[in-house]
C-alpha positions in Angstrom: -65.1 227.9 9.7 -67.6 226.2 7.9 -71.3 227.5 7.6 -73.7 224.4 7.4 -75.7 224.5 4.3 -79.1 224.7 5.7 -81.0 227.6 7.2 -79.5 231.1 7.6 -76.2 231.7 9.2 -76.1 232.1 12.9 -73.5 231.8 15.3 -75.1 228.4 16.6 -74.8 227.2 13.0 -71.2 228.1 12.5 -68.6 225.4 13.1 -64.7 226.1 13.3 -62.5 224.7 10.7 -58.8 224.8 10.4 -57.8 228.5 8.8 -56.6 226.8 5.4 -60.1 225.5 5.0 -61.7 228.7 5.3 -62.6 231.1 2.4 -61.8 234.7 2.6 -65.3 235.5 3.2 -65.8 233.0 5.8 -62.6 234.0 7.5 -64.0 237.7 7.3 -67.2 236.7 9.2 -65.3 234.5 11.9 -62.7 237.4 12.2 -65.2 240.3 12.6 -67.2 238.2 15.2 -64.3 237.4 17.2 -63.0 241.0 17.2 -66.3 242.3 18.0 -66.8 240.1 20.9 -63.5 240.8 22.2 -64.0 244.5 21.8 -67.0 244.3 23.8 -65.4 242.5 26.8 -62.6 244.8 26.6 -64.8 247.8 26.9 -66.8 246.2 29.7 -63.5 246.4 31.7 -63.7 249.9 33.2 -62.4 251.6 36.0 -64.9 253.0 38.7 -66.4 256.0 37.2 -69.6 257.1 35.5 -68.6 258.0 31.9 -71.1 256.2 29.5 -69.8 254.4 26.4 -70.9 257.3 24.2 -69.0 259.9 26.4 -65.9 257.7 26.5 -66.2 257.2 22.8 -66.3 260.8 22.2 -63.5 261.6 24.4 -61.3 259.0 22.8 -62.0 260.3 19.4 -61.2 263.8 20.4 -58.0 262.5 21.8 -56.9 260.6 18.8 -58.0 263.5 16.5 -56.6 266.3 18.5 -59.3 268.5 18.0 -62.5 268.7 16.0 -65.4 270.8 15.6 -68.8 269.5 17.1 -69.8 268.6 13.6 -66.8 266.6 12.8 -67.0 264.8 16.1 -70.6 263.9 15.5 -69.9 262.5 12.1 -66.9 260.4 13.6 -69.2 259.0 16.3 -72.0 258.7 13.8 -74.7 260.5 15.9 -76.7 263.5 15.2 -75.4 266.9 16.1 -77.8 267.5 18.9 -76.9 264.4 20.5 -73.4 265.3 20.3 -74.1 268.6 21.7 -75.6 266.8 25.0 -72.4 264.3 25.2 -70.0 267.3 24.9 -72.1 269.3 27.5 -71.6 266.4 30.0 -68.0 266.2 29.1 -67.4 270.0 29.5 -69.3 269.9 33.0 -66.9 267.3 34.3 -63.6 269.4 32.8 -62.7 266.8 30.4 -63.3 268.5 27.1 -62.6 272.3 26.3 -63.9 274.6 23.4 -61.7 277.2 21.8 -62.6 279.5 19.0 -62.1 278.3 15.5 -59.2 280.0 13.9 -60.8 280.9 10.6 -64.6 280.7 11.3 -66.2 282.7 14.0 -69.3 280.6 14.0 -67.4 277.5 14.8 -65.7 276.1 18.1 -63.0 273.4 18.1 -63.4 270.8 20.8 -60.2 269.2 22.5 -59.6 266.9 25.6 -58.2 268.5 28.6 -55.4 267.3 30.7 -58.1 265.6 33.2 -59.8 264.3 30.0 -56.5 262.5 29.0 -55.7 261.4 32.6 -59.3 259.6 32.5 -58.7 258.0 29.3 -55.2 256.8 30.7 -57.1 255.1 33.3 -59.6 253.3 31.1 -56.6 252.1 28.9 -54.6 250.8 31.9 -57.7 248.9 33.4 -58.5 247.6 29.7 -55.0 246.5 29.2 -54.5 244.9 32.6 -57.7 242.9 32.1 -56.4 241.9 28.5 -52.9 241.2 29.8 -54.6 238.7 32.5 -56.4 237.0 29.9 -53.4 236.5 27.5 -51.2 235.2 30.5 -53.9 232.3 30.7 -52.9 231.0 27.2 -50.1 228.9 26.2 -46.9 230.3 24.9 -48.1 229.0 21.6 -51.3 230.6 21.4 -49.8 234.0 22.3 -47.3 233.5 19.6 -50.1 233.0 17.2 -51.7 236.2 18.5 -48.5 238.1 18.4 -48.4 237.2 14.8 -52.2 237.8 13.9 -51.8 241.3 15.7 -49.0 242.1 13.2 -51.5 241.1 10.3 -54.5 243.0 12.2 -52.3 246.2 12.5 -51.4 245.9 8.5 -55.0 245.3 7.5 -56.0 248.2 9.6 -53.6 250.7 7.7 -54.8 249.5 4.2 
């Protein structure tokens, strides 16, 4: 990708260049933008249901972490604790999250997803995977091969 020299960088001012012509910083911008757009599209593929994006994100964070205090969950989700309290209350009402006493601090509770919460997350994952698989099926074998290699590199970047 090459950024045209005049004016601030905007999506309209970007042009695509061959990967070997991109600097690391240009590639970073291009890659971040593409990943962000793809992530938004994947997140829009949802089963019928009324979980909000923030509720789904909090439930996913709990499932990935195993269990967190409300404060830890608020930190992970980058929201204020009172906001997280409201999100957790809605998830609890639906039976998707449970509270258990903290093992060492009686003032704290531990939040974790319930079996129903895990089932709901599984439904969301299946719908999203089906959407993405359908888009990938539209690509040529060469394009899918490029994405297979790119996925390996992205996974390695995520681990570092």
